[in-house]
C-alpha positions, -999 to +999 in steps of 0.1 A: +000+000+000+021+028-012+015+065-005+004+083-037+032+105-049+011+136-048+003+132-011+026+135+019+024+107+045+004+129+069-020+139+041-024+102+032-033+093+067-059+121+068-074+109+036-076+073+049-095+085+081-123+094+057-122+060+040-133+041+071-113+019+095-088-007+082-093-028+114-123-024+136-132-042+169-169-040+178-179-051+213-150-076+215-147-097+246-123-125+254-129-149+282-104-176+291-121-205+309-087-217+321-083-193+350-117-178+345-102-146+332-120-118+312-090-106+292-111-081+271-144-066+280-166-053+251-138-034+234-146-010+206-116+002+186-110+015+150-076+017+134-071+034+101-048+027+072-014+044+076-019+052+114+008+046+140-010+035+171+007+027+205-010+003+229+001+008+265-010-004+300+000-025+329+011-062+326-019-084+325-041-056+314-051-071+281-024-057+257-013-091+243-049-103+239-058-071+221-029-077+197-040-112+191-075-100+181-060-074+157-038-100+141-064-128+139-042-151+160-072-156+184-109-153+181-132-133+204-156-149+228-181-124+216-181-093+194-168-088+159-135-081+142-136-063+108-108-058+083-112-034+053-150-033+058-154-071+059-159-095+088-127-114+097-147-146+097-155-140+060-119-135+050-114-172+042-083-190+056-069-170+085-035-184+079-035-169+044-051-137+057-022-133+081+004-142+054-009-115+031-020-087+055-002-090+088+035-086+097+047-095+132+077-082+151+085-097+185+108-086+213+125-120+213+129-119+174+119-156+169+147-161+144+161-196+137+197-194+148+211-219+122+196-201+092+211-170+075+195-136+077+179-140+042+167-175+050+150-162+081+133-134+061+120-159+036+101-180+062+070-158+061+069-155+023+058-189+010+022-178+004+031-144-011+062-154-031+058-190-043+091-191-063+124-196-045+141-169-066+114-144-058+116-151-021+154-147-021+154-115-041+127-099-019+145-110+013+178-095+001+160-063-010+145-059+025+177-067+043+194-040+023+165-016+031+170-021+069+208-016+066+219-053+066+230-057+030+264-069+042+248-094+066+226-113+041+244-146+044+253-144+081+237-169+104+213-154+129+233-165+158+263-145+145+244-113+145+242-086+172+210-080+191+202-049+171+209-067+138+186-096+148+158-071+154+164-056+120+162-091+104+129-095+123+117-062+108+127-072+073+109-106+078+077-088+089+077-064+059+089-087+031+054-101+023+040-066+018+016-066+047-011-040+053-004-039+090+028-043+111+021-054+147+051-050+170+051-064+205+077-046+226+101-041+196+126-021+217+123-040+249+156-059+246+175-029+231+194+000+247+181+035+242+201+043+211+193+011+193+157+014+203+155+048+187+171+035+156+145+007+154+116+031+158+131+055+133+132+026+108+097+014+115+083+049+112+102+055+080+088+022+065+053+032+076+055+066+059+072+054+027+049+023+022+017+036+038+017+006+062-004+007+094+018+003+125+005-009+159+031-011+187+026-026+222+051-009+245+060-001+281+083+026+268+068+061+271+094+074+246+080+049+220+044+057+228+049+094+224+060+089+188+026+075+178-003+093+162-025+079+189-021+061+222-045+034+233-044+027+271-058-007+282-063-019+318-084-047+332-094-056+297-110-022+290-098+008+270-093+039+291-089+075+282-052+086+281 
């Protein structure tokens, strides 16, 4: 989803606000019978194309469950999840939906240590790039874009912490997702590397028109967002 050349990123976001939400939660609740926990309680939330949204709140407040709803990794006990004006339950295979529309970035990276950087990036691309040559070319392109063009054939366990996070960013973006969901992407990084990672994510968002949703405990990260969502006890609160 590229930003039209005659629009600045900010103008593009403003235009998309008028187009309706990209992702919408309507009265979403999630109850876990194991532990008898109401992780979400009738949550209403709309996120628009091109937005940068930060989700903050205390541990156990519902942040991870909310992220799971937005990413279709879990289904609500009640309520509805909509994507681009269509019920998520009508999107067909949720595995294919995630492959084509959702990019994930995790604090712990989830890289396979015995694979090279470009092999790790290819792991999420089998649905979007069926040919090996296409996957390899796209993986290399994204590694170059995140500043790791000279680390393409380095094994993941030979990379620094900051480099591993950049590989994780490249992997999340390589399939051309509509939405990037990042769970504590700077949590394992020092302040300087954390700033570099957020600069990179914000640059990708603005250049590609991608929607960015970040769960964070870091107020510095949250303050960079267009909007901050605070969740506590499974309910959204005013910031």
